[in-house]
C-alpha positions in Angstrom: 121.7 87.8 123.0 119.8 86.4 120.2 116.7 86.2 122.6 116.8 90.1 123.1 116.9 90.7 119.3 114.0 88.2 118.8 111.9 90.1 121.5 112.5 93.4 119.9 111.9 92.3 116.4 108.5 91.2 117.7 107.6 94.5 119.6 110.1 97.3 119.5 108.2 99.1 122.3 109.5 96.7 125.0 111.6 98.5 127.4 114.9 97.3 128.9 113.1 96.3 132.1 110.6 94.2 130.1 113.1 92.3 128.2 115.1 91.7 131.4 112.1 90.1 133.1 111.5 87.9 130.0 115.0 86.7 129.5 116.1 86.7 133.3 119.2 89.2 132.4 119.5 92.3 134.3 118.0 95.7 133.2 121.7 97.0 132.6 122.7 94.0 130.6 119.8 94.4 128.4 120.4 98.2 127.8 124.1 97.7 127.2 123.4 94.8 124.7 120.9 96.9 122.8 123.1 100.0 122.8 125.8 97.9 121.3 123.5 96.4 118.8 122.4 99.9 117.5 126.3 100.9 117.5 127.3 98.0 115.5 124.1 98.6 113.2 123.0 95.1 114.2 119.7 97.0 114.8 119.2 98.9 111.9 116.3 101.2 113.1 112.8 100.7 114.9 109.8 100.9 112.8 106.0 100.6 113.0 104.0 98.4 110.6 101.0 100.6 109.5 97.7 99.2 108.0 97.2 101.9 105.4 94.0 100.5 104.3 92.4 100.7 107.7 93.8 104.1 108.2 92.1 105.2 105.0 95.2 106.2 103.1 96.0 105.0 99.8 99.3 103.1 99.2 100.1 100.8 96.6 103.1 98.4 96.8 104.4 96.8 93.5 106.8 93.9 93.3 109.1 94.3 90.3 111.2 91.5 89.0 114.2 92.8 87.2 116.6 91.0 84.8 120.0 92.7 84.2 123.3 92.1 82.6 125.9 92.3 85.4 128.6 94.9 85.0 132.0 93.6 84.5 134.2 93.6 87.7 131.5 94.6 90.2 128.6 92.2 89.2 125.2 93.1 90.4 126.2 95.6 93.0 126.7 98.6 90.6 123.2 98.3 89.2 121.9 97.7 93.0 123.5 100.7 94.2 121.8 102.8 91.4 118.3 101.2 92.0 118.3 101.5 95.7 118.9 105.3 95.5 115.3 105.9 94.1 113.0 107.2 96.7 110.1 104.9 95.4 112.2 101.8 96.3 111.0 100.3 99.4 113.3 97.2 99.4 115.7 95.7 97.1 116.8 92.1 96.9 119.4 90.1 94.9 117.5 86.9 93.9 118.2 83.3 92.6 116.1 82.1 89.8 114.6 83.5 86.6 115.2 87.1 87.5 118.1 88.8 89.1 116.4 91.5 91.6 113.3 92.0 93.4 112.3 95.6 93.7 109.6 96.4 96.1 108.2 99.9 95.3 105.6 102.1 97.0 103.5 104.8 95.4 100.3 106.6 95.9 98.6 104.7 93.0 99.2 102.3 90.3 100.1 104.9 87.8 103.0 106.0 90.1 104.5 102.7 90.1 104.0 102.3 86.3 105.8 105.7 85.8 108.6 104.7 88.0 109.1 101.5 86.0 108.8 103.0 82.6 110.7 106.3 83.2 113.3 105.3 85.8 114.0 101.7 86.3 113.6 100.1 82.9 116.0 102.6 81.0 118.8 102.1 83.4 122.0 100.6 82.0 122.1 96.8 82.3 118.4 96.4 83.2 117.2 94.0 80.3 113.7 93.4 81.5 111.2 93.8 84.1 107.8 92.4 85.3 105.6 94.2 87.6 103.2 92.7 90.0 100.9 94.9 92.2 99.8 94.0 95.6 96.1 93.5 95.8 95.7 92.7 99.6 98.0 92.3 102.5 97.3 89.4 104.7 100.5 89.3 106.6 103.4 91.9 106.9 106.5 91.7 108.7 104.9 88.9 111.1 101.8 90.8 111.7 98.4 89.6 110.4 96.6 92.4 108.8 93.1 90.9 108.5 90.3 90.4 110.9 89.7 86.6 110.7 86.1 86.0 110.0 84.0 84.2 112.7 83.0 80.7 111.9 79.7 80.8 109.7 78.6 77.3 110.6 77.8 75.9 113.9 80.2 72.9 115.0 78.7 69.5 114.7 78.6 67.6 118.0 77.9 63.8 118.3 
C-alpha cells in the first residue's frame, strides 16, 4: 500500500485506474485503500503546489526560529498549540538543535511577517527568542523544481 501513497504524493490527480495500472492492483482495491487512508487521516488532504512568482502574485515566506521555555507538565505542546492557531502559520515543527520550533509563515510582504513576529509570536508566554529568515527564491518545493533550468551556455568540447 506504500506504493499507492507514494504515487499520490507525487501526483494527487492520479485516478484509481491509473494507480491500479502502475501497481498491478485492481481498481477496486486501490479505491478502497485510498478511502481507508482518507478515513484514517493517513491522507490528510490533496493540495496544489503553486508557483506564486510565475502567477504574478506576491507571497512572502518566512522561516522563524523560535526558542522557548517549555511549560511544566506539557512540555512544548502547549506552546505549539498556541502558535499553530495563527492563520499566518503555514507549518510548525519541533526541532532539535539551537532552537525549539521552526515556524513557516506566509504573508503578502515582509512587513506582514515582521508584524506577525513582533506583535503576535514574540510576546507569547514561554517564547524567549526568535530569528527570522525570509525566502528570497524557491528552487524546489515539495519535490517540484520551481525554476526553468538554463540551457548550457558553452558548446560541448569533443575530441
